[in-house]
C-alpha positions in Angstrom: -39.1 -55.8 -55.8 -36.0 -56.9 -53.1 -36.9 -54.5 -50.0 -34.0 -52.3 -49.9 -31.6 -53.4 -47.1 -30.2 -50.3 -45.3 -26.4 -50.7 -43.5 -26.3 -49.4 -40.1 -22.4 -48.4 -39.0 -21.8 -48.2 -35.2 -18.5 -46.7 -33.9 -17.8 -46.9 -30.3 -14.9 -44.7 -28.9 -13.3 -42.7 -26.2 -11.5 -39.9 -27.1 -8.0 -38.7 -26.7 -6.3 -37.8 -23.6 -6.5 -33.8 -23.4 -9.3 -33.3 -26.2 -12.1 -31.8 -25.0 -15.8 -32.5 -26.6 -15.8 -28.8 -28.4 -13.1 -29.9 -29.9 -14.2 -33.1 -31.2 -17.7 -31.8 -31.9 -16.0 -29.1 -34.3 -14.1 -32.2 -35.7 -17.2 -33.9 -36.2 -18.9 -31.0 -37.9 -15.8 -31.1 -40.4 -15.5 -34.4 -41.5 -19.9 -34.4 -42.2 -19.6 -31.4 -44.1 -16.2 -32.1 -45.9 -16.1 -35.7 -46.1 -19.6 -38.1 -45.0 -22.1 -36.0 -46.9 -20.3 -36.1 -50.6 -20.0 -40.1 -49.9 -22.0 -42.3 -52.3 -24.4 -44.0 -50.3 -24.5 -42.3 -47.5 -27.9 -41.3 -45.6 -27.5 -40.0 -42.0 -25.3 -39.8 -38.7 -26.3 -38.9 -35.2 -23.4 -39.0 -32.5 -24.1 -40.0 -28.8 -22.2 -39.6 -25.8 -23.0 -41.4 -22.0 -21.9 -39.7 -19.0 -18.6 -41.7 -18.6 -17.0 -40.6 -21.8 -17.7 -43.5 -24.2 -19.1 -42.0 -27.9 -21.3 -43.5 -30.5 -21.2 -42.6 -34.1 -24.2 -44.2 -35.9 -24.2 -44.1 -39.8 -26.7 -45.1 -42.3 -25.8 -46.1 -45.6 -27.4 -47.3 -49.1 -25.6 -50.6 -48.5 -22.6 -52.6 -47.0 -20.4 -51.7 -50.1 -20.7 -48.4 -49.7 -20.2 -47.9 -46.2 -17.0 -50.0 -45.9 -16.0 -48.4 -48.7 -16.1 -44.7 -47.0 -14.9 -46.4 -44.0 -11.3 -47.0 -45.8 -11.4 -43.8 -47.6 -12.1 -41.7 -44.3 -8.8 -43.2 -42.7 -6.8 -41.6 -45.6 -8.8 -37.9 -46.4 -7.2 -35.2 -45.3 -10.6 -33.7 -44.4 -10.8 -36.8 -41.7 -7.8 -36.4 -40.3 -8.8 -33.4 -37.4 -11.1 -35.9 -36.8 -9.3 -39.4 -36.5 -6.5 -37.8 -34.4 -8.9 -36.9 -31.8 -10.1 -40.2 -31.3 -8.4 -42.8 -29.1 -7.9 -45.4 -31.3 -7.3 -48.4 -29.6 -10.6 -47.6 -27.8 -12.4 -47.6 -31.7 -15.1 -50.5 -31.9 -16.5 -50.6 -35.3 -19.8 -52.7 -36.6 -21.1 -52.4 -40.2 -24.7 -54.1 -39.6 -27.9 -54.7 -42.2 -30.6 -53.6 -41.0 -33.6 -56.3 -40.4 -36.5 -54.3 -39.8 -37.5 -50.9 -37.5 -40.2 -49.9 -36.0 -41.3 -46.2 -35.5 
């Protein structure tokens, strides 16, 4: 039986001008509850921030196809618009990577 490959989605970005961390986290929770948790192949997510205002959103998916489909659909989904509007879009860098191995 072939080993199942987990896909890791990493989004790096800064917040839009004037957006507070609290405002952004509120929208991140909305997109989590009303969009991501309902997507096929979604496993989990963590949100990180450094001291200079750089944010990293890390999601795990069952497959590359499901990860990329969710990313495409999210852009048009009304439940995700508040989240997307809080991000400085020119700062976004997105990666979809296949997990090679993990250590615990």
